[in-house]
N, C-alpha and C positions, 0 to 999 in steps of 0.2 A: 854357606849357612852362617848367618850372623847371630852371635850370642847376645841374648837380651838379659840385662841385669836389673834385678830389683834391689835398690840401695836404701837401706834403712838407717835411722839415727840411733846413737847410743850415748846416753849421758854417763853411764858406768859400765863395767864389765857385765853386771847382771842384765842391764838393758840389752847389751850386745848379744849375750847368749840367747836371750829370749827372742831377739830379732832373727837370729839364725834358726832357732826352733820353729818359728812361725813363718819361715819361708824366704828370708832375705838371701840373696845371692852375694851380697856384700854389705858391709857395715862401715859407717864413718864415725869416728870417735875422736875426742879431743886429746891432744898431746899433754904432757905434764905442764907445759906453759905455751903461751903464744897462739892459742886458738881463738877464733872469733866469738866463742862463748866462754869467757874467762872462768865462769863458775861451773864449767862442765869439763874440767881437766882430769886426767887419769895418770896413774903411775906407770912407769915402764913395765913393772912386774905384772900389773893387771892387764895391760895391753898384750903382753906376751901370752898370758893365760887365754885371753880371748882369741888370739891368733891361732893357738894350738887347737882350740875347740872348732873354730871356723874352718880350718884347713882340712879337718876330717871329712868335711862335705865339699871340699874344693871351693868353698866360699872365701871371699877376700876381705881383708881389713885395710881400710884407708884411714890414715891419721891426719887430722886437720891441724895445720900450723899456719892458718890463714889470716894472720894479722901482719901489719907493717911493724918493723923492728928498728930499734935504735942501733947505732954502731956498737955500743957496749954489749948488746944482747946477741950479736951475731956469733961470737965464739961459743957461747953456751948452746946456741941453736945448732951449730955444726956438730957439737958433741952429741946432742940429743938425736939428731938425724942418724948418726952412725949407730947409736944404740938401737934406734927403731929399725934400722936395716938389719942389724945383727939378730934381732928377735923374730925377723920374718915378715915385717910390715910390707904390704903389697904395693902401696903407693902413698905419696904425701900430697895433700891438698894445700896449695900455697897461693898467696896473693902477692907477696913481696918479691920482686924480680932480683933483689939482692941475693936471694938464695942461690940463684944460678951461678953466682960468682964465688961461692964457697967451695971448699974441697969436699965434694959430695960422693957418697957411694953410688953404685949403679942402680939406684932406686927410681922407679917411674914417678913423674910429677904430673899432677892434675891441676889445671888452671881454675882456681876458685871463681865462683860467680862474683866475688868482690872485685875481680879484674874488669868487670863491666863488659862482658863478652856478648855484643849484640850486632856485630857486622861481619860480613864475609872476610873483609880485609884483616880484622883483628884476629879472627880464628885462624886464618891462613898464617898470620905472623906467629901465633903461638905454636902452631903445628911445626913450622920450620925452626922454631926456637927449641924444639925437642920435647914439647909436652905430649903426653900420651892420650890424655882425655881433657876435654874442655867443658866446663859447666856453663851452660848458656843462661843469659838473662831471662828472668821469668816473664818479662814484658813481650817477648817475641811471639809473633803470630805463626801459624802453621806454614804459611808460604815462605816466611823468612827462614824458618828452621830448614825447610826443604832446600832453599837456595844455598844456605851454608853447607849443608850435607853434600850437595851436588858439586861444590867447588872446593871441597876439602876431603882429606882421607883420615883425619884424626877422629877418634871416638867422641861422640857427643853425648853429654849428660844433661838431662832436663828435669826440673822439678815437676812433680805431679800432684803433690798434696802438702797441705800445711799452711802456716802463717805466711802472709805476704808483707814484705817491706814496701812501703809506699814509694820510696825513692829507688832509683837505679842503684843496685848493690855496689858498695864501694865508693859511692859518690855522695853519701849523706854525712853532713857536718853539723847537723842541727844539735845533736846531743853534745858534741865537743864545744860548740860555740856558746850554748846557753848554760851548760852546767859542767863543762870541763871533762866530760866522759866520752872518749872517742869510740865510735862504732868500729873504726878500722884498727883499733887496739883491743877490741874484744869486750868493751865495757859500755855498750850502748844503753842509754837511760830510757829508751823507747818513748821518746817525746811524741811520736806519732799516735800513741795509744792514750794520750791525755785529752781532756775536754778543752775546747776553745770556743770563743765567741767570734763571730764574723761581723766586722763593721766596715762601712764604706767611708769615703773621703769626708763626708759631713758628720760622721760619728754615729750614724744610724746603725742599730744592731739588726743584721739580717738573719742571724741564727745565734742562739744563746746556749752556751754550755753544751755544745755538741761535739762528738768525736770526729771532727771533720777530716782528719788525716788517717783514720782507722779503716782498713779494708777488711772485707770478708776473707775467708780462708780459701786457698787454692784447692780445687777438687777436679782433677782430670781423669777420674776413674772410668768415665764413659768414653774417653778419647784415646785409650792406650794404643789401639791398632793404628789410628791416624798418626799418632806421634812416632811410633816405630816405623811405619811406612815412610814418614817424612825424614827419618834418619837418626832418631834418638835410640841409643843402645843401652843407656843407663837411666832408669826411671827412679828419681830421687824423692824420698819422703822427707820433708822438713821436720825438725823436732828434737834437737839435742838437749833441750831443757824440759821436754815432756816427760810425764811419768811412765812407769813401766807398762801399765795397762794400755796406755795409748799406743805404745810401740807394738805390743802384742796384737791388739785389735786391728790397727791400721795396716800393719805388715801382712797379717793373715788375710784381710780383705783384698788387698792388692795381689797377693799370691794367688788367691782363687781366681780373680779376674784375669790375671796373666796366664795361669794354667789353662783356662778355657780358651784363651786366644792362641796359645802355642800348640795345643793338642792337634795333632795331625798336620801341622804346618811344616812344610819342608824348606821354608826360607829362614825361619828363626828357631832358636833353641835356647833352653834355659841355661844360664851361665854357670850353674853349680849343680851338685848332685843332691838327691834325696827327695823323698815324698813326705809331705806333711799331713798329719792327721790332726784335726782340730776337735777339741772337746767343748766347743761353744759355736754359736753361729755368728761369724764376724759381721759387724754392722758399723760403718763409719759414722752414722748419725749419732751413735751413742758415745763417741769420743769427742774431746774438746774441739769445737769449731764455732766460728762466729757467723755461720751461714756460709754457703758455698758459692764459688764463682769460677768460671773458666778464664777469667781475667781478659786478656787481649788475644786469646787463641784464634778467634774468628773476628777480630776487629773490636772497635770500641762499643761498649754497652753500658747501660746505666745500673747494672746489677752488681757492682763491684765493691760498694762501700757499706760500712756498718756504722752509721752516724749516731745511733742511739746508745751503743755500748761496745766496749772492746772485750766483753766477757762472753763466755760460751753460752749459746742458746740450747744446744743439744737437739733432740728430736721433737718434732711437733706431735703433741698428744691429742689435742682436740679442742673443742670450744666449750667455754664455761656456760652452763645453763642457769645455774642458781648459786648464790653465795649467801649463807646466813652466818650467824654468830659462831657456829661450831664447825660447819662442813661446807665443802665446795663440791657441787655436782657438775660433772662434765659429760659431754658427748664424745665417746671415744671407742675405738676397737682395740686399744692397747691394754695389756695386763699391767696393773699398777701394783706397787709393793710398799710395804711399810718401810720407811726410811728413804724413800725416793726424794730427790731434790727437784723442784719445779721453778720456772721463771716465766715472766710475762712483761709486757709493756703496759704501764697504766695509762690513764686518759691523757696524761701530760707527756706521754712517750718516754717515761723514765723506766729504766730496767729495775724490776723487783723480783725477789726470789724468796722461796720458803721451803721448809722441809716438811714432809708428811710424817706425822706420828703414826697414822693408820691410813691404810688404803683398802677400801672394801668395795669391789665392783667399780661403780661409776662415782663413788663418793670418796673424798679425801678429807681427813681431819688434820689440819695443819698444826704444827708444833706451837704456833702462836697465832693469835687472831690477825686476819688479813682481809682486806676488802678488795674484791675483784668484780668489775662490772660484767654482767651477763653479755655474752657475745665475744668476750676477750679470748684470743687464741692462747692456749697454754702449751708450754714446752717443758720437756723433762731433760735437765742437764746432769742428772745423776741417777742412774738406774742401779738400785741397791742389789738386785738379783744378778744383773749382768756383771757388775764390778766384783761381786762375790765369786762368780765363776772364774773370772780372770785372775783373781788373787790366788787361785790354786793352780795346779798343773793344767794348762789349757791347750797344750799341743805337744806333739812329739814328731821328730823328723828321723826317717829311716832311709838308708841306702838300699835300694832294691837289688836282690841277688837271686840266683838259682843254684841249686846243687845237683850235680850229676853223679850217679853211682854206676860204675862200669866194672865188669868182671875181668879178672886177669887170671893167668894160670895158677899163680900162687896166692890168690886172694882177691882183693878189690882195690879199685882206684876211685877215691872221692875227689871231686873238683868243685870249686865254687867260682862263679863268674858274676861280677857286679854290673850295675847298669852302665858303667863307663868302660866295660870290656876288660877290666882288670881280673886276673884269675890266679888261683892258688890250688895246689893239689896235696892230697895226703894219701899215701899208700898204706893199706892195711893187709899185712901178710898173715894169713890164718888158714885153718882147715875149713873148707866150705861144708855147711850143714843145711840140707834142704829143709824148708819149713814144713811142719806138720799141718799148719793152718795158714795157707798162703794169703788168704784175704785179710786175716787178722794181722799177719806179719807185715804185709804191705802197708796197712794203715799205721802200724807202729813205726815203721821206718820213716814214712812221710811226716808223721806227727812229731817224732823226736827230732828229726833234722830241721824242721821248720821252727822249733822253739829257740828263737834268737834272744829271747829275754830282754835284759836291759842293755844289750849291745846296740850299736848304731845301724844294725842291718835288719832288713825285712826279707826273709826267705820266702819269695813269692811262689816258687815252684820247686819240686823235687822230682827229678827224672831218673828212672831206674832202668838201666840198660844191661840186663843180665838174662842168661838163658833160662834160669829158674828163679823162683822166689826162695831166698836163703834166710836162715835164722840169724839174727844179730842180738846180742845182749843190748838192752836199752842203754846201759851205762857205757858200752863201747861206742854206740852211735853218738851219745852225748859228748864223749871225749873227742871223737873225730870232728864233730861240729864245732866244738870249742877251739880246736887247733886250726881248723879251716878259717874261722873268723879272725883268730889272732894273726894268722899268716896274711890274710888279705888286707887287714888293717895296716900291717907293715908294708905290704906291696903298694898300697895306695899312697902311703907317705913317701916311700922311696921313689915312686915313679912320678910324683907330682913335680911338674916343671915350674921352677920359679921364674917369673917374668922380670928380667933385668934389662937395662938399656945401656947403650954405649953413648956416653955424653960427649958432645962435640962443641967446640967453640963456634959461634955463629956471628955474623956481622951484617945480615940483611936489614934493610931499612925498616924502622918502625912505621906505623901508620900515620904518625905526625912527626914533623921535624922540630916541634916545640912542645914542651909540657908545662902547664901551669900547676897549681896546687892539686888539681884533680888527678894528676899522675901518681899521687900518694908516694912520692919519693922521700923516704924518711931516713935513709942512711947512705953512706958513700958507695957501698957495693951496688945498690940499686942505681945510683947516679952513673957508676961505671958501666953498668949493663946498657943503659940507654945511650950513653956516649958511643959505645961500641956499635950501636945500631942506628947511628947517624942522627941522633937528636941533638940539635945545636944549642937549644936554650932549655934549661931544666930548673924549674922553681922548687923550693922546698915544699914539703907537705903542709897541709892546713894545720896539723898538730904542732909543727915547729913554729909557724908564723901564720896567724890568721890574716888573710889579705883584706884590704878595704873593699867593701861592696861585693864580697864573695857570695856565690850561690851556696846557700846552706842545704839546699835540696832541689833536685830537678826530677819531676815525675810525670808519668803519663796520666795519672789520676788528675782530674781537673774539677775543682770545686764549682766553677761557673757552669760547666757542663752538667755536673751532678744536680745543681739547683735549677736547671732549666734556662740558663742565661748564655748558652753558647752562641756567639755571633753568627755561626754558620746555620743556626736553627731558629733564631728569633731576632727581631729588630729591637726588642726591648733592651735598654742599656742600663748598666749600673753606674753609680757615681764612684768611679775608680780614682785612685788605687784602693784596693781592698786590703784589710789587715786581719790577721788572726791574733786574738788577744787571749793569753793564758790566764789561769786563775791567779797567777802572781803578777799580772799586768805586764808581762813581757809581750812586746809587739813584734809580729813577723809580717813583712809586707809581701803581698802576692803579685807576681808578674805572670803574664800569659803570653806564651810563644805560640800564637795560633797557627803560624806557618808549619811548625813541627808538631802541633797538637800536644804541647807540654806546658806544665805549670812550674814556676820557679819560686822558691822561697828565699827571701833575704831578710836581714835584720831591719826592723822598722826604723824609719828616719827620725 
């Protein structure tokens, strides 16, 4: 039986706790320093509190240290890793191979998607180098995932939801080159979410002020079984910069989808303990998204980009019927609320938004006057009622357990068994007194022993195995229940097995014998690692020295394909080369590697 893990993001300890409450089997969170989201770092003390909370449910905490480091930063990183290990961190997510040459504790390592993991050979190499889990590139199709799984034994992690980087992860140098902010150092300026104009060799503008590198958001919620069958064991939600309501809603939605899939399945099992109860109806259309795409899961398709805006559209509400000076009338089946936020594309395909002062049936009174053409599709990107629900306690997670009452010569034996088979007992030595009203007493015993209150346990059943129905003081039963729960909490913690690894030196050959700047070798420890693995020529990272004519980005998204000019589909040709021009007049030249179906960006000539 393969354990299937739902992996959620956490910007802070509060995000992490809510991810656990809403069904995450594991949470990934940024370290105090050196994570790929520099403004989502956390203290050792906060991470320890999150670990303590997660471990109650046998959920795991992975800490991201997935940037490339300078030589001067390695000593502090080594100390941080030992601190993280000592507080119980379950694994580190890393990009820099220099980590493997440090004096590390026996903590498992996960290969970040920044390592550009998209081939069988690369994943095999990482497995043999001692990595426990490998995060696959988002661009992989289902057949490639299956191929990697069939030729490796390492656990595979795959993204299922959230924002998409247009470039292969770890291979984007656009931000570093144009504004000195390195994505591989955790400070990406998100140049792909900016507007550009597209011009040809003659200077003709083919598209003006469009978000030509901005993709829709990943959504594989309807493909979970397919992914798991192909070999994915960890289903990852992107979003370490997202707000807490996003984490709650998206985690809960995927938890429900996954529970439906796992129920009655003897091949796969949930990777942690606990049953979640939600006090709202999860709906991923109501959380931030730029539109949804399955990207390249089943090959290339035209539905992956969001050229009109990088902002969230939210859920489609309906069509505008009428717009006058005060109200907007729409055709919809949705319930609208005062304070809702709406958006649409105007006749120039520009993104526009407004807030509703009042919503009454099919009519909206906007906070300020706005003109919308009848027939326009309206979206809601802020649902006041939904967000209000999420701002309160929106879920609870309980470990399922049963209590058994058995008769002994000198009293009774109470035992509790949880969903993981852990058990504790409490003997009650007393004089037995047969109940005068058996039916009423049975009801009292069951009701009292089931009252688990604010504990982490849900007593689903109370079984009474006695010759007669006996009388118990309610206070006695309550104290027995309290002691049973206290004991099984300790039993669960004492019996939890920590996953550690035996780290060994390796010297098997890397997938290449030469590395250019795209190897992201930023320190001498990383250089030493690749030398040990038979790489003969190793260039410095892009951040140390920007090479002439370097690729700033290589991606599977192709602007020519998106605009209908793919040479495999049409004979119509453009006056190439093509250029992206930013609002600050910076030029990026586009190259098209049609053999590999990839687009390359370089600095304009």
